[in-house]
N, C-alpha and C positions, 0 to 999 in steps of 0.2 A: 762322687755327686754328677762328672762326664755317666758315669756307668748305670746308676739309676737314672739319669733323662734319653740315654739311649733305650733301655728298656720299659720309660713310661711313651716314649715315644712309638717301640714295635708292639705294646699292648694297645695302641692308639689307634695307627695305622689296621692296625688285627679286629678292632673292632666293631673299626668304619666298613674295612673290609666283610664283618660277617653282615651288619646291617645291610648292606647293598644284597649281600646273597640272599638276606633272611627278606626282600621286598618282592611283589607282584613284578613279572613280566606283563606275562599275560590273563589279562583279566576277563570272564563272561559274566555275565548280565542278565538272568533271566527274568523275565517279569509278566507273568499269569491271570492274562485284564479278567475281573472277576473271579481269580480262584483265592476264597476264603479257606478256611482249612477244612468244612467240611463237603468239598466240592476234591479235595486233596483225597478224607477218607472217605467217601463216597466211592471214587473210582479203587483206591486198594481194595476195599471192601466187596466190588462188583470184580476184580479179579478173583478173590479168597473164592466166591459163589460159582467163579466157574471154574475151579480143581475143586469142587462139594462139597465146602465145610464153611460154615464158621468162621469172621476173622479176614486177617488182610493177606493179601498178597505183597509184597512191595515196586513199588516203584522204582528209581534210582535213584530221583534227586529226595524222597526224604527219607531216603537208608544215608546219608549224607552225617560226616558225625557231631558238626553242631546247628543247632536251631534254637528258632525261639517265637516269640507271637511280639506281632505289629498293631500299635494304633496308627487311624486311618484318616482318624477325622482332619478337616482344609478349616483352613483359617475365618470363616464364615461359618460352612457349617458343620454340625453333628454328624452328615454325613455325607462323605463326599462324592463328587463328579469327578471319570477319569484323567478330567484338565488338570484338577487341584493335585490328586492324587500320585499323578506322572512329575508333578514339578516337584512335588517334594522328595519322591525316588532322584527323582533325576538330581534337581537342584542341593538340596536341603532346606529348603526355604516351602515353606509357609504361603499360602495362593491361595485367592477366590474363588467360588466353583467354577470352570467354565475358561476361565484364565488359565495360560501357559507362561511360560518361564521369565512370569514377574512377579512380584511380592502383591499382598492384600491390595496395597493400593493401584493396582493391573497398568500398570504405569514404571516400578522403578524394576531396571531389569537384572535379575538374577540366574548367572552361567552354572553347566550344569557337569556333572563329570565328566563328562564325553569332551568335554569344552578343555580341562584340566589337563585331562591324556592327553588332548590332541597341545595344545601349550607344552609339555614338559616332552613333549619329540615320540607319543606315542600314534601308528598311527588310528585311525576310531572306525568304526561300525556300527549302523544303527539299524537292525530289521524285524520287519513284523509278520504277519499274519496275515494283517489288512491290511491299508491303505498305506506310504508314509507318510502322510501328512495329516492322517488320524493322529487321538491326544496325545499318546505312551509317547511315541517313535517320535512325534513335532517337543514333547516336553526336550528332549536331548539337544535340542538346537535354534527352536525361536520363540520369541517374544512378543507373545500379541496379548491385547484385553481379550479377545476371544477366540474359543479355541475356531469358531464358524469363519475367522480369515484364512480359508484355504488356501487360493490364491498366492496371498502375502508367507501362508506358513511355508508355499511350497520354494519361492524367491526364497526365501532363510533358510531352507536347505542348501539351495545351491550357492549360498553367501556361505556356509558352513566351512569347504569344502574337507569335511569328511574325507573318508580315501574309500566308504564304501557302505552303499543303500539298500536295502533291500525289502520288498514288502508286493503289492497287489499292483497299485498305480499309485500316481496322484487324481485325489481325485475331480480337481479344477483347474486342466493344463490351459487353459484355454486364457489368453492375454484378454482383459477388462479393455486394454486401449485399443481401438479398430485400427487392424493391420500391425499390431505389438506383435514380435515372437511370442512365440509358447513357453509353458517353463519345458520342454522337453528341447527346441531350439538352445533355452538359455541353461541347460542344463551342460548342454555341447558345448557351448561357447566359454564356460566352465571350465571344462578339463575334463567331464564326463562320458564314459563309453557306455550307453544306455544296451544292457542285453538284456532280448525278451525270452524268457524261459531259457530254465538252466544247460538246452543240450547250446544255447545258443552264449551264450556264460560262457563255456567254456572254449570257446572258436574265438571271441574275442578278450578274453579275459589278459592274455598272454601280452598282446603290447595296450593295453587299458593301465594310463594315469592314475584314474580315479571312475570310479565302478556307479554301476546304479544295475539294479537288476529286477525285472517287471516280471508280474506273466503274460502268455502269448496275451496276444491280440483277442482270440478267439475267444480264451474264458474271458478277458473284459465286456465282449460283448457280453457275454452275461450276467457281470457283477463285477468292475470295476474296482469296488469297495473293499474289496478281499479276495482272496484265492479260496476256492471249495472247502466248505467243512471236510472233516479226513474220512467222515463215514460215509460221505456222498463222493470222494476223491476217482479220478480215474486215472492212470499211466500216464497220459498227456496232460495230468494238471503239474504243476508248480507243489512243491509241499514245503511245510519250515523246514523239512530236514537238509531238501536241498539249499533253499538261503544260507538254511548254517554252516554245511558244508562249503559253500562256496565264495560265505563270509571269512572264511578260517581260512580255503585256500586263497584269496584275494591277501589278506592283511598279512596273512603268515610269510606271502613274499614282499608285503610293504615295508612288512619289521624286518627286514635286515639291510634297508637303511632306514631305521625307523626304532626308537626303543619301544619294544613291545608292541601294545595292542591290548585296543580295551572294545572291546564286543556284547552289546543292546542284542538280545533276542525277546521280540512278545508274543506271548501263544495267546494274541487279540480276541481267539472266535469262540472261546469260554467263556469270556463276559456275554457276545451275539447268544449264545446257545443259552445261559444264563436267562438271559434278558428276557427271553421266549420259553422259560421254563421247559425246554425240551434236554429231558433226563440223561440217555443215554447218547446223546447228542454234542453235552456238554462230557460224559466220559470219557468218548475219543477225541473231546478237544485236548483235556489233558494225560492221554496215553500219548496223542501227538507232538505234544513240548517235552513231556518224557524221553522220547525219542529223541525227541531238536539237544535233550541236555547229555545223553546217553553219548553224540559224539562231540560235544565239548568234552563230556568226562573221558573220552579215548583217548583226546590230545591232551589230557590233565595228567595222562598215566604215562605218559613219552615226558611231560615235563612238569611230576611231581613236584621239584623243588623251585616251582619257577609260576604256577597255577592257579588261580583263586577264582573257585565258580559260590555265587551266589548264588539262589535262586529266592524269590519271594513274588507277592503279587502287590497290585494298587489298592485292591476294596474288592469285597465279597460282594455277590449279583445272585437276587432272589429271596433274600433269606429261608435256603437250605437245612432241611433239618432231615434227618437221618431217622426216621419215624413218623408215626401218621395215631398213635396212640396202644394200637396194639403190639407188645412186645416182640417183633417179627421186625425182619427185613426177606423181600422174597427181589434182591438187585441180579439174582440168575435170570431174573425175566424178559431181562433187558436183552440180555443178549441174543435175541431169533429181531431185533431190530437193524433192516438194511440200508437206510436211511433217515435223514434229518425229515422233521416235521415240516421245514420249511420248504424240501422240497415235495415232500406228496403231495400237498394241494398239485402243482404243476404231471407228476404222474398220473391224478384222476383226473386233469381234462385230457390230456394223451390218451388215456381209457375210457373218455363219455366219447371226442370227436372219434376212438378205433371204433365202437358198435354202434356210434350214433341214436337211430331213433330205439335200440335194442340192448341202451345201457340203463344200466339194472344197479338193485343193490347185490346179488347176490352174486356181479363180478366183482361190486369192488370188497365185498366181501372175502372175493379167492386171494383180491390184490394182498387186503389184509391177512390174511393168513400168510399167502407167502410170504409177505415183510414184516412181519411183528407178530406173527407165532401166534394171534389171539385168533380161536374155540380148537389148534391142532397142537398149540404149545403152551397155551394162558386159556386157563377157565376162564369166561366174561360171566359174569349175574346175570338174573334175567333186566335188572335197573340197565347197565350199560349196552344190553342191545337194543336198549327200549334207544336211547340218547343215542348211539349211533342210527341205530332205522329215523327218528325222529332229524337228527340235525341234515340228515341224508337227503329226505321228502321236503324239508325248509329248502334248502340249496334246489334240488331240480322243481319246486316252486317257485323260485324267485324271492324266498323272506328268509335266506340267510344272513344270516350277521355274525361282522367278521366280529374277528380279536385282533387288536393291534401291540406291539411289544416297541421298542425305540429300534429294532434292527429289521420288523419282518411283521408284515400281515398275513394272520390265520386263515382260509374261511371258516366257517362253524366247523363245517363237521372235522378236518383234522385240529384245530383247536379240541375237539370230542378225544379223535387220539388221543393226543398230546396227554391230553391231563388224564383218561385213564391206562396211560402206561403210567403217570406216578399212582392213579393208586395202586395199582395190583405191586407196583414192587416196596408199595411201603413207605415211601417218602413222601417229603409234602413241603410246598415254599410258603414266603410268607408275599412276598409281591412280584412283581417282574422291574421293581429298579432295586437298588445298592439300599445296603445293610450296613450301619456301621460295626458291624463284628471284626473280631480277629480273620485276619491275616498271616503265613505263616512266613519265617523265612530260614533255608538252610544254607549250608556253606559247608565248603571242602577246599583246601585246600592253603596256601600263605596267606596268614592271618585273618584263616577261618574263624579261628577264639575269640572274635568278635562278638559274631555272629548268636549271641546265648539271650536267654533270659528273654524278658519285657522290651522294647523299644516304639519310640515312633518314627516313622517313617522318614522323616526325614536323616534321620540318624546312619539309616544306609548306604547312603554316598558319600559325605563325609569317612565312614570306617573302611569304604573301598577305595578311599582316596586317602589314607594313612596307609592301609596294606601294600598301596601301588609306590608309597612316595610321592603324589601329584601333591602341588600346594592347592588346597579353596584355593580359589579365586572371586569366595564370598566372604574372606574374612578377611 
């Protein structure tokens, strides 16, 4: 009897040991904002076309061994917004469109998987290619009825006491109380060191207890709401890969005194480009997020028995379809695009200033040929030529009609260029807003086998917590 008891005790201890070994110590959670199934498919099809063939060239994250489809509707709407979708992905709770970290009543608080990790003793990072108080990152620490309460969201970021934040900046840092400390000062009082750019991060990180990484002040003067599109980026600009590397570096340092880490990384500008129906730009954004995933994958290769990587999206944007009637795609025609449509208008304005009274359509056509491949690489129809000429003449006559999407306004000429890019590649868009299309989920590592088949978006954080052994704070 005594021998049996000893044997059972040994088996029990062995089971506990194996259970502990099978938990994910390092968790990466990537969210491609607006990245539906077709956004991934289009990007891989584009890469295949660059190789001169029909088919796909694989990105890193869709090649993970486990995958499934995710439903995205919110508690109140058949088509979700980013706040409700982010809340579902962060907390496992359905919410009201526009609300963050609360139930559909817009009052009852629900905590996130980042908070569960924090409470379990893990180091925590929340990062993005847009502002750190934008809907998706805010879903992991904020609790507000409206995503528009940016200053309050910023205060809750500081109150979270998570170890690392990274993104372009805060959109509303100014204190509404006259003479009160702004959010930068409040963050420093809360123990955060603020770095401006990757080199500045490297200089300050060693002595920092908690860290916030923003882009440079020069970049903020252009756009504080996001880092530049990948297609427009210069060597001086902060990138999503920079942010991801910095986060891993800092959290690895912190996890020496904590129990592993949790890192959320959002590719936020896939959504921006899809709202604008800008095909080449969103493709480069998906590739850019994949490059950030590769940084995490390198970490996984060094710690394969302790790491989980999950990649998903909050919703699809634009109602993208790969095909517009004819049974062909010409994705390779997008390879000649050197800038976003958001940048095009400004570049043409610079040309106008440069040439003054001599500015004309021939100058603009040369610019389009050099930067979009029109006429030299891509043949345009007579109707497309005429539309460009009409748009140019309307703008010069002061009669141009602007086209506005959620995050940008395009003049009539830039909008026409964008529509022609869609036509020549044989893509199509249903709208400039979100859809209820399935989004994908891909996973690799400890617990990745949970992410297969069809699931609701609320299941993802719960399954992450299960893989890591963190208690669900909403149960």
